[in-house]
Steps between C-alpha positions, in 0.01 A plus 500: 500500500458165675802557727322789672174300520675209658677724750174688587308173556769362722508820708120501534515150647819555701515872588810456721697329223814610325417413129719516194371384161741479204455415137707543192241411240156554668437125467738346751491646852693464821345612828683526830273542801606535864213494748424404855190322361726214386606423856423134578374429152650226276642598165193359313262694723694823442475450130126429513446818706686716247342326197151567641581869548633530144219299348249745651655784296643362182251218457545284191805695392692275740591203276418682178665839458709435811689187400718465805501631850791410726433569867752548779305520822671569836433619850712791627693265722589283200643795311747613754 
């Protein structure tokens, strides 16, 4: 349930993004996001951008029902 919500919220904030959200237990999540929006942004700023997008959708579940969220955030040029 949360995997799709996380993916949807990221795509709403970054419509050009390539997004993949994985979970094995619906508690620990891994998100891989590739977007031009990260160009020129420091790693911390990228994380803040994505967290803000997710927070808008899943709210207080982040940190409660969602115990862990690992983010891999790249620009297209960093991927290949």
